[in-house]
C-alpha positions, -999 to 999 in steps of 0.1 A, spaced: 428 659 -218 456 682 -230 478 670 -258 514 676 -267 532 672 -300 561 648 -300 585 637 -327 608 608 -318 619 606 -354 590 591 -372 572 624 -377 552 647 -354 523 632 -336 499 645 -310 494 624 -279 479 630 -244 504 648 -221 492 624 -194 503 593 -214 516 567 -189 525 538 -214 544 547 -244 549 524 -274 582 532 -290 587 498 -306 602 511 -338 580 486 -358 566 513 -382 533 517 -363 547 534 -333 561 568 -326 598 558 -331 613 552 -366 621 517 -377 658 527 -381 679 558 -377 681 582 -347 655 585 -320 650 619 -304 648 607 -267 644 643 -255 607 640 -264 603 620 -232 606 654 -214 572 663 -227 556 632 -210 563 635 -173 535 610 -164 550 583 -186 561 554 -164 563 526 -190 582 523 -222 577 496 -248 607 491 -271 617 466 -298 650 458 -315 684 474 -312 694 495 -282 695 529 -302 700 550 -271 671 537 -250 693 529 -220 707 564 -217 672 578 -221 659 556 -193 688 567 -171 679 604 -175 642 599 -170 638 585 -135 600 586 -138 601 555 -161 598 524 -139 588 497 -164 606 486 -196 591 461 -220 618 453 -246 611 427 -274 637 414 -298 665 425 -274 700 414 -284 736 415 -272 746 428 -239 723 452 -220 734 472 -191 705 488 -172 724 496 -140 722 534 -146 684 533 -147 658 533 -119 636 506 -134 615 485 -111 602 460 -137 620 447 -168 605 425 -194 628 411 -221 626 387 -249 652 381 -276 668 350 -289 701 369 -294 703 383 -259 736 374 -243 737 392 -210 717 417 -188 729 438 -159 701 449 -137 698 480 -115 695 478 -77 660 492 -80 646 462 -100 621 440 -82 606 421 -111 622 405 -141 602 388 -169 621 368 -194 603 354 -225 620 326 -243 655 335 -229 684 317 -245 698 289 -224 732 308 -223 717 341 -210 737 356 -181 721 380 -157 740 402 -133 715 410 -106 722 426 -72 727 399 -46 723 371 -73 686 381 -76 677 380 -38 644 399 -34 638 395 -71 605 382 -86 615 362 -117 588 353 -142 601 329 -168 582 321 -199 597 290 -216 582 274 -246 603 242 -249 608 212 -226 640 225 -210 638 251 -182 670 269 -174 673 295 -147 698 320 -161 732 323 -145 733 350 -120 697 344 -107 703 315 -83 693 336 -53 658 346 -65 631 348 -39 601 341 -62 598 321 -93 568 321 -116 572 296 -144 552 292 -175 561 263 -197 545 256 -230 550 231 -258 539 196 -265 550 162 -252 558 137 -278 528 112 -282 549 83 -270 552 99 -236 515 105 -231 500 86 -202 481 53 -211 
């Protein structure tokens, strides 16, 4: 399998040119630096890449996804603030982040996975989420469908946590 040298900012590394899933989490163990600039042009060397895993601040990832239409899946942990993905061609978006305020989705999105979304999260989805597969991972007792997703066609719900002992059946 041929390799290419990439340097997203954390130093040069050799990876398979056929890489389909790329971890750019910025957690110190990935290809991207923990802080500072990210050289998104390195994605050009990975035309088979269809999935990007990211963590933390935006740092240019949205623009990079907009210019690399081969990337169809985004897994973003510790997302925060307002995220506008409308310029991308993503099909599946997975987000988690306690400080996430709002998300604008592209018309191409068909699946949205939200892990521990804040109760105040607002989502701007085409047609209020009609034709959207929403997978919601809640860990507390309260389940809230985010504003903007009232028209979803499919809901997959995972609820975790514990009931207080006084509410346990007999």
